[in-house]
VMD Tcl script that draws the C-alpha trace (Angstrom):
set ca {
  {5.78 -1.96 -17.88}
  {2.09 -1.62 -18.73}
  {1.28 -0.05 -22.10}
  {-0.86 3.08 -22.35}
  {-4.03 1.17 -23.20}
  {-3.66 -1.24 -20.27}
  {-2.91 1.62 -17.88}
  {-6.05 3.46 -19.01}
  {-8.12 0.30 -18.64}
  {-6.86 -0.31 -15.11}
  {-7.91 3.17 -14.00}
  {-11.22 2.85 -15.88}
  {-11.86 -0.38 -13.99}
  {-11.30 1.29 -10.64}
  {-13.61 4.15 -11.64}
  {-16.22 1.59 -12.65}
  {-16.07 0.00 -9.20}
  {-15.88 3.13 -7.03}
  {-17.27 5.80 -9.31}
  {-15.37 8.69 -10.87}
  {-14.45 11.37 -8.35}
  {-12.72 14.40 -9.92}
  {-9.58 15.41 -8.10}
  {-9.27 12.10 -6.24}
  {-7.06 9.06 -6.66}
  {-8.62 6.11 -8.49}
  {-7.92 3.93 -5.43}
  {-7.00 4.84 -1.86}
  {-8.83 8.09 -2.52}
  {-9.37 9.06 1.10}
  {-6.21 9.48 3.13}
  {-4.11 11.59 5.43}
  {-0.56 12.78 4.81}
  {1.99 12.79 7.62}
  {5.62 13.75 8.13}
  {8.34 11.75 9.80}
  {11.82 10.28 9.55}
  {13.42 6.92 8.87}
  {16.62 5.55 10.39}
  {18.10 2.27 9.12}
  {19.26 -0.48 11.43}
  {22.81 -1.89 11.39}
  {21.41 -5.05 9.78}
  {20.01 -3.04 6.87}
  {23.44 -2.24 5.42}
  {24.31 -5.94 5.43}
  {21.19 -6.74 3.42}
  {21.44 -3.96 0.82}
  {23.77 -1.23 -0.35}
  {20.80 1.06 -1.11}
  {21.55 4.56 0.25}
  {18.52 4.76 2.55}
  {19.61 1.50 4.19}
  {23.21 2.45 4.99}
  {23.10 6.16 5.76}
  {21.85 8.53 8.43}
  {18.27 9.38 9.32}
  {16.30 10.67 6.32}
  {13.05 12.67 6.13}
  {9.85 10.97 5.02}
  {6.28 11.60 3.96}
  {3.74 8.96 4.97}
  {0.23 8.58 3.62}
  {-2.36 6.41 5.36}
  {-5.50 5.66 3.39}
  {-8.66 3.66 2.96}
  {-8.58 1.15 0.12}
  {-11.65 2.49 -1.65}
  {-11.64 4.88 -4.58}
  {-14.49 6.82 -2.98}
  {-13.09 9.86 -1.12}
  {-16.28 10.32 0.91}
  {-16.26 6.88 2.56}
  {-16.52 7.06 6.39}
  {-13.44 5.90 8.27}
  {-15.41 3.40 10.35}
  {-15.89 0.81 7.60}
  {-14.66 -2.72 6.94}
  {-12.20 -1.52 4.31}
  {-8.55 -2.52 3.87}
  {-6.06 0.27 4.58}
  {-2.90 1.45 2.88}
  {0.38 2.87 4.10}
  {2.74 4.52 1.63}
  {6.12 6.00 2.53}
  {8.33 8.34 0.50}
  {11.94 8.65 1.65}
  {14.12 11.59 0.63}
  {17.72 10.45 0.09}
  {20.59 12.31 -1.61}
  {18.27 14.56 -3.59}
  {16.18 11.62 -4.80}
  {13.16 9.73 -3.51}
  {12.25 6.09 -3.08}
  {8.84 4.73 -2.14}
  {7.58 1.79 -0.09}
  {3.90 0.88 -0.46}
  {2.01 -1.56 1.76}
  {-1.51 -2.81 2.55}
  {-3.22 -4.10 5.67}
  {-3.95 -7.23 3.59}
  {-1.30 -9.95 3.56}
  {-1.45 -10.52 -0.22}
  {-3.09 -9.11 -3.37}
  {-6.18 -10.05 -5.37}
  {-4.62 -10.86 -8.75}
  {-1.43 -12.17 -10.33}
  {-1.63 -10.15 -13.53}
  {-3.19 -6.86 -14.70}
  {-5.53 -8.86 -16.94}
  {-6.77 -10.86 -13.95}
  {-7.18 -7.61 -12.01}
  {-9.37 -6.23 -14.79}
  {-11.48 -9.40 -14.75}
  {-11.81 -9.18 -10.98}
  {-12.87 -5.54 -11.30}
  {-15.59 -6.59 -13.72}
  {-17.12 -9.14 -11.35}
  {-17.02 -6.93 -8.27}
  {-18.56 -3.92 -9.97}
  {-21.76 -3.02 -8.07}
  {-25.05 -4.15 -9.59}
  {-27.14 -1.01 -10.22}
  {-30.21 -2.76 -8.78}
  {-28.62 -3.68 -5.45}
  {-25.58 -1.42 -5.13}
  {-23.53 -4.53 -4.33}
  {-21.44 -6.96 -6.38}
  {-23.22 -10.04 -7.72}
  {-22.16 -12.90 -5.37}
  {-22.58 -15.47 -8.16}
  {-20.14 -13.62 -10.42}
  {-17.63 -13.18 -7.62}
  {-17.96 -16.85 -6.67}
  {-17.41 -17.98 -10.25}
  {-14.31 -15.80 -10.51}
  {-12.87 -17.23 -7.30}
  {-13.55 -20.77 -8.48}
  {-11.45 -20.03 -11.57}
  {-8.85 -18.01 -9.64}
  {-8.29 -19.73 -6.27}
  {-5.14 -17.65 -5.78}
  {-7.43 -14.66 -5.10}
  {-9.22 -16.31 -2.17}
  {-6.68 -15.31 0.50}
  {-6.90 -11.59 -0.31}
  {-10.68 -11.60 -0.78}
  {-11.17 -13.41 2.53}
  {-8.90 -10.95 4.31}
  {-10.73 -8.01 2.73}
  {-14.26 -9.10 3.62}
  {-13.25 -9.95 7.19}
  {-11.10 -6.84 7.65}
  {-11.68 -5.26 11.07}
  {-12.57 -1.60 11.54}
  {-9.35 -0.01 12.81}
  {-9.24 2.19 15.86}
  {-6.07 3.85 14.54}
  {-4.01 3.90 11.37}
  {-0.96 3.82 13.62}
  {-1.63 0.42 15.19}
  {-2.22 -1.71 12.09}
  {0.31 -4.01 10.44}
  {0.96 -3.25 6.78}
  {2.36 -5.72 4.26}
  {4.34 -5.03 1.13}
  {2.65 -7.36 -1.34}
  {5.53 -7.27 -3.85}
  {8.96 -8.83 -3.49}
  {12.14 -6.91 -4.27}
  {15.75 -7.93 -4.73}
  {18.13 -6.62 -2.07}
  {21.72 -6.35 -3.36}
  {24.52 -6.30 -0.80}
  {27.94 -4.68 -1.13}
  {29.27 -7.64 -3.12}
  {26.31 -7.75 -5.50}
  {24.69 -10.82 -3.99}
  {20.90 -10.59 -4.15}
  {18.25 -11.87 -1.77}
  {14.54 -11.34 -2.25}
  {12.03 -10.22 0.34}
  {8.82 -8.36 1.06}
  {8.51 -5.29 3.26}
  {6.40 -5.14 6.41}
  {5.54 -2.18 8.64}
  {5.07 -3.37 12.21}
  {3.63 -0.86 14.70}
  {5.41 -0.31 17.97}
  {2.04 -0.75 19.69}
  {-1.14 -2.42 18.48}
  {-4.70 -1.74 19.60}
  {-7.93 -3.72 19.24}
  {-10.24 -2.87 16.34}
  {-13.61 -1.22 16.75}
  {-16.78 -3.23 17.12}
  {-19.66 -2.50 14.76}
  {-21.45 -0.88 17.70}
  {-18.50 1.40 18.43}
  {-18.15 2.25 14.74}
  {-21.68 3.65 14.63}
  {-20.64 6.32 17.12}
  {-17.50 7.34 15.19}
  {-17.09 10.61 13.37}
  {-16.56 10.29 9.58}
  {-12.87 11.23 9.84}
  {-12.09 9.63 13.18}
  {-8.83 8.05 11.97}
  {-7.33 11.40 11.00}
  {-8.57 12.95 14.24}
  {-7.06 10.09 16.23}
  {-3.68 10.61 14.53}
  {-3.70 14.33 15.32}
  {-4.41 13.60 18.99}
  {-1.76 10.87 19.04}
  {0.93 13.15 17.56}
  {0.21 15.75 20.23}
  {1.42 13.18 22.76}
  {4.24 11.36 20.95}
  {5.34 10.10 17.52}
  {3.77 7.00 16.03}
  {6.50 4.40 15.56}
  {6.72 1.62 13.00}
  {9.51 -0.90 12.48}
  {10.34 -1.77 8.87}
  {10.99 -5.48 8.43}
  {11.78 -7.58 5.37}
  {10.31 -11.06 5.21}
  {12.96 -12.98 3.31}
  {11.94 -15.42 0.60}
  {12.63 -19.06 1.40}
  {13.46 -21.55 -1.35}
  {10.30 -22.15 -3.35}
  {8.55 -18.92 -2.35}
  {7.29 -17.22 -5.54}
  {8.85 -13.77 -5.91}
  {6.81 -12.65 -8.94}
  {3.35 -13.47 -7.57}
  {1.68 -10.94 -5.23}
  {-1.11 -13.42 -4.41}
  {1.31 -15.99 -2.97}
  {1.20 -16.52 0.80}
  {4.71 -17.07 2.17}
  {5.14 -19.21 5.29}
  {5.29 -17.22 8.52}
  {8.24 -19.16 9.93}
  {10.76 -17.75 7.46}
  {13.58 -15.34 8.20}
  {12.69 -11.72 8.97}
  {15.27 -8.90 8.99}
  {14.49 -5.64 10.80}
  {15.95 -2.90 8.61}
  {14.84 0.31 10.26}
  {12.53 2.47 12.29}
  {9.99 5.01 11.05}
  {8.97 7.80 13.42}
  {5.84 9.66 12.29}
  {5.68 13.01 14.03}
  {2.69 14.94 12.72}
  {0.18 15.70 10.02}
  {1.70 17.21 6.88}
  {0.14 20.00 4.85}
  {3.09 20.89 2.62}
  {2.33 18.40 -0.17}
  {-0.62 16.52 -1.68}
  {-2.81 19.51 -2.51}
  {-3.43 21.58 -5.60}
  {-0.77 20.86 -8.22}
  {1.74 19.59 -5.64}
  {0.38 16.06 -5.26}
  {2.56 13.17 -4.16}
  {2.68 9.87 -6.01}
  {3.89 6.81 -4.13}
  {5.30 4.43 -6.76}
  {6.94 1.21 -5.52}
  {8.85 0.85 -8.79}
  {10.85 3.96 -7.86}
  {13.82 2.16 -6.34}
  {17.46 3.21 -5.83}
  {20.60 1.35 -6.75}
  {20.81 -1.60 -4.38}
  {17.14 -2.53 -4.73}
  {15.94 -4.50 -7.78}
  {12.48 -4.99 -9.22}
  {11.18 -8.47 -9.90}
  {9.12 -9.51 -12.93}
  {5.88 -9.31 -10.92}
  {3.34 -8.16 -13.55}
  {1.20 -6.24 -11.04}
  {4.24 -4.37 -9.71}
  {5.37 -3.45 -13.22}
  {1.88 -2.20 -14.15}
  {1.63 0.23 -11.26}
  {3.71 3.11 -12.61}
  {1.68 3.46 -15.81}
  {-1.64 3.31 -13.96}
  {-0.43 5.91 -11.45}
  {0.54 8.23 -14.31}
  {-2.93 7.92 -15.84}
  {-4.55 8.57 -12.46}
  {-2.37 11.62 -11.87}
  {-3.02 12.98 -15.37}
  {-6.76 12.70 -14.81}
  {-6.58 14.07 -11.29}
  {-4.29 17.03 -11.70}
  {-3.49 17.34 -15.40}
  {0.23 16.63 -14.95}
  {2.68 14.03 -13.70}
  {3.81 14.48 -10.12}
  {7.24 13.71 -8.61}
}
mol new
graphics top color blue
foreach p $ca { graphics top sphere $p radius 0.5 }
foreach p [lrange $ca 0 end-1] q [lrange $ca 1 end] { graphics top cylinder $p $q radius 0.2 }
display resetview
């Protein structure tokens, strides 16, 4: 786990990139909270003995978000998106966190800090210095896949029609204790084309939240939760690693999102979505970015609300 100093530095780095916005998350600052339910598939119980993968339907909170740490960013921007899910099982919670990017920008917290330094906006231009970013990528070619995906990210027409990728691998322990590793994926039941730049100009600042509200008035938004299984040789501790697309995928459940939620995530009752919060039957890897998340979230929460949130 990240030490206190590293956790503080990670949040400071995000504030340096996006600015400090009191009351907002350091990253994924702008978002919308929803309510729904998750039901595991029959295949899920064969993969893992975790309670949410072998029991009945469980309630869920879902937060969709922009990637930026600026809570005032318009929805119609070329910004990666996040999807975080909290499942309520047997009086406990477990979280699944995913991005619309296929992989992450850095292998280690130290690399992430260095990347934050080079992409910090130049006061004279308001944009990162391309030469600094280019030099970083030359030294860290593992970051190229995520950076390329980020700068070419389409403007979504809906949060509910994007694919979201869990960038960290987890160990899935079956009833006999055998472990297989895999990465989560949220696959929408229906996809829709992104917005053009011309269409984006006409969008309202919060069009993604407004689109969800209109969608829920008609029907739930449905996602399928898949696990992309690691093949021999696929790194399980490296969130920058691109795994081949022809590997095994196990569909482990269905998430029905039924409406906007207003019962959490305001005032002192703010949700934290922490992917290291796993139940028995799911194991963490030694991925340094994964293990650094919990400490950085605690710092962000302490600054945002003055307490740690469940």
